[in-house]
C-alpha positions in Angstrom: 160.5 68.3 73.4 159.0 68.6 76.9 160.8 70.8 79.3 161.6 69.5 82.8 159.3 72.1 84.4 156.3 71.0 82.4 157.0 67.4 83.4 157.3 68.6 87.0 154.0 70.5 86.9 152.4 67.4 85.5 153.7 65.1 88.2 153.3 67.6 91.1 149.6 66.8 91.8 150.4 63.0 91.9 153.4 63.6 94.2 151.3 65.8 96.5 148.5 63.2 96.6 151.1 60.5 97.5 152.5 62.7 100.3 149.0 63.3 101.6 148.1 59.6 101.4 151.2 58.5 103.2 151.3 61.1 105.9 147.6 61.6 106.4 147.0 63.3 109.7 150.6 62.9 110.8 151.7 65.8 108.6 153.6 68.3 110.7 153.9 72.0 110.0 157.5 71.4 109.0 156.5 69.0 106.2 153.8 71.3 104.9 156.1 74.3 104.8 158.8 72.2 103.1 156.3 71.1 100.5 155.2 74.8 100.0 158.8 75.9 99.6 159.4 73.2 96.9 156.3 74.3 95.0 157.2 77.9 95.1 160.8 77.2 94.0 159.5 75.1 91.1 157.2 77.9 90.0 160.0 80.5 90.4 162.4 78.4 88.3 159.8 78.0 85.6 159.2 81.7 85.4 162.9 82.4 85.3 163.6 79.8 82.6 160.7 81.1 80.5 162.0 84.7 80.7 165.6 83.7 80.0 164.7 81.6 76.9 162.0 83.9 75.3 162.7 85.9 72.2 162.8 89.6 72.5 159.7 91.5 71.6 159.2 92.0 67.8 161.7 89.2 66.8 160.2 87.0 64.1 160.4 83.2 64.7 161.9 81.0 62.1 160.5 77.4 62.4 162.8 74.4 62.2 163.8 73.2 58.7 165.8 70.6 57.0 168.9 72.0 55.2 171.5 69.8 53.5 170.4 66.6 55.3 170.6 68.4 58.7 167.8 69.7 60.9 168.2 73.4 61.7 166.3 74.1 65.0 163.8 76.9 65.2 165.2 80.3 66.2 164.6 84.0 66.2 165.8 86.1 63.3 
């Protein structure tokens, strides 16, 4: 399943192009700084989320499996 940050990074260039297309030369410093703040915040949240959900070093990964008609998600052992 795709994470929201991955979808955000995929859509970010299209959104920035749309902003550039609409604003053109009318873009003020405030709009540019606001866009930069949003991009930095998205990157920071992505790094934080990746660090929070990563397995500790040396922990083996157990892939997802089907057990008694139920899917057991992948996890660290």
